[in-house]
C-alpha positions, -999 to 999 in steps of 0.1 A, spaced: 0 0 0 13 34 -9 17 56 21 -4 88 20 5 118 41 -21 134 65 -24 162 39 -32 138 11 -58 121 33 -74 154 41 -76 164 5 -88 130 -7 -116 130 19 -127 165 9 -126 156 -28 -146 124 -22 -173 143 -4 -174 171 -30 -175 146 -58 -207 131 -47 -225 163 -55 -206 167 -88 -216 132 -99 -252 139 -91 -251 172 -110 -233 155 -139 -263 131 -142 -286 162 -142 -265 179 -169 -269 150 -192 -307 154 -189 -304 192 -193 -287 188 -227 -321 186 -244 -336 217 -228 -337 249 -247 -320 269 -219 -291 245 -218 -271 236 -187 -247 266 -185 -263 283 -154 -267 249 -138 -230 241 -142 -220 274 -126 -240 264 -95 -225 229 -95 -190 245 -97 -197 268 -67 -214 241 -47 -184 218 -51 -160 246 -41 -180 253 -10 -179 217 1 -141 215 -5 -135 248 14 -157 237 44 -140 203 46 -105 216 42 -111 244 67 -124 220 92 -92 199 90 -67 228 88 -85 259 101 -53 280 100 -47 276 62 -56 302 36 -72 295 2 -67 304 -35 -98 293 -53 -111 296 -89 -145 308 -78 -139 323 -44 -105 340 -50 -81 345 -22 -90 339 15 -63 348 40 -56 322 67 -41 329 101 -10 309 90 3 331 61 28 304 50 3 278 41 -27 277 18 -49 254 -4 -51 260 -41 -84 247 -55 -101 241 -88 -135 225 -80 -142 216 -116 -115 216 -142 -130 206 -175 -162 227 -172 -170 226 -209 -167 188 -209 -191 187 -178 -214 210 -196 -217 187 -226 -220 154 -207 -184 144 -215 -171 123 -185 -136 139 -184 -133 165 -157 -116 167 -123 -114 182 -88 -78 196 -83 -65 205 -49 -29 214 -39 -13 224 -6 13 252 -8 38 259 19 61 290 17 53 293 -20 61 257 -28 36 229 -37 41 201 -11 11 179 -18 -16 176 -45 -45 156 -58 -64 154 -91 -96 134 -88 -118 123 -117 -151 113 -100 -164 94 -130 -134 71 -136 -127 71 -98 -90 78 -104 -73 97 -77 -39 110 -88 -19 122 -58 16 132 -49 36 143 -18 68 163 -24 96 138 -22 72 108 -19 65 100 -55 33 102 -75 4 77 -76 -29 68 -92 -49 52 -64 -23 28 -51 -2 24 -83 32 42 -85 34 65 -115 64 72 -138 64 95 -169 69 77 -202 103 67 -213 98 77 -250 125 100 -263 116 101 -300 91 128 -310 79 107 -339 65 82 -313 52 108 -288 17 118 -281 13 154 -269 -16 170 -250 -24 207 -253 -52 233 -247 -67 251 -277 -77 288 -273 -114 293 -278 -139 321 -284 -127 353 -269 -97 337 -252 -60 334 -261 -39 341 -291 -54 320 -318 -29 328 -346 0 322 -322 -14 288 -311 -18 278 -348 19 285 -353 28 262 -324 4 235 -335 18 237 -370 54 232 -358 46 205 -333 22 184 -354 48 179 -381 71 162 -356 49 140 -334 28 109 -335 -3 127 -323 -18 157 -304 -48 154 -281 -70 181 -266 -90 165 -238 -103 197 -221 -87 195 -186 -52 207 -179 -53 191 -145 -60 157 -160 -35 163 -189 -7 167 -163 -20 137 -143 -21 116 -174 14 128 -183 26 117 -149 10 83 -156 28 79 -189 -4 82 -210 8 114 -226 45 120 -235 44 158 -235 21 188 -227 21 225 -235 -5 253 -230 -7 290 -225 -29 312 -203 -34 287 -175 -42 297 -139 -25 285 -107 -55 264 -97 -55 245 -131 -19 233 -127 -7 234 -90 -14 198 -82 -5 186 -118 29 202 -117 38 182 -85 24 150 -100 46 153 -131 78 162 -111 72 134 -86 67 110 -115 102 119 -128 91 146 -153 100 182 -160 77 212 -159 89 247 -169 77 278 -188 87 280 -225 120 297 -217 129 268 -193 123 287 -160 113 263 -132 88 285 -113 57 282 -134 26 287 -112 22 323 -124 39 318 -158 20 327 -190 29 293 -205 38 258 -195 57 229 -211 60 194 -195 74 159 -203 102 136 -195 137 151 -196 142 146 -234 107 152 -247 103 183 -225 133 199 -240 124 190 -276 89 202 -271 100 234 -253 123 243 -282 96 238 -308 71 259 -289 97 286 -282 106 286 -319 69 290 -329 65 319 -305 96 336 -319 83 332 -355 48 345 -345 62 375 -326 85 384 -355 56 383 -380 35 404 -357 62 430 -354 67 430 -391 29 433 -398 
């Protein structure tokens, strides 16, 4: 049996409780698909309700911790050095469309460093978790990033900018450069699960721009504890607040990072010229 720290136990219990409501709401959303109004408002409520359960459970276990939450923003704790970083529903669009690929993401940050994290998909019942220095796991199975080093055999995950968000032309440059080199590119709709799947060796590499700390805090630790690398496009290690993120095993990470960096340089040059 993999040994879970008290922090992981607290997070896993909170996520399990919050997930019960999410699963019920997901069943409702599938019914709402056929209604004219659609499920958008309903999902916002589901999101908020999940976050409230997480906050209440975590605050009960560690009353001194602060919070950084997608919906509720920053809540200062009495202990300024420790806080929870929460995304109650990463993969909202999937949830909205009845696609069973979304997750609850919770990370514990101490003195600016992620020390524990979980990513939980309530539908597949997969709990990805990691303690700093203790390795990464899916339920009780130890995780390792994939050993592939050849881009032509690698499958990459990414996030695609959508209506009103992100630099569409810039992303298409990146996609154009990467897709010519790799075996495949996937867009599954949840950065937290993309990073968890990378830690599990299902994906070989991942890149995305415009992410928020709550999308990636737990996932970053999962990848690093599974032996992988996570940096920004320039290779800087501190990425929670970076505008972009690249991840993979040592070799794939560097090859992917160079491709994305090259694409950004080409895009910036053409924009300056235009």
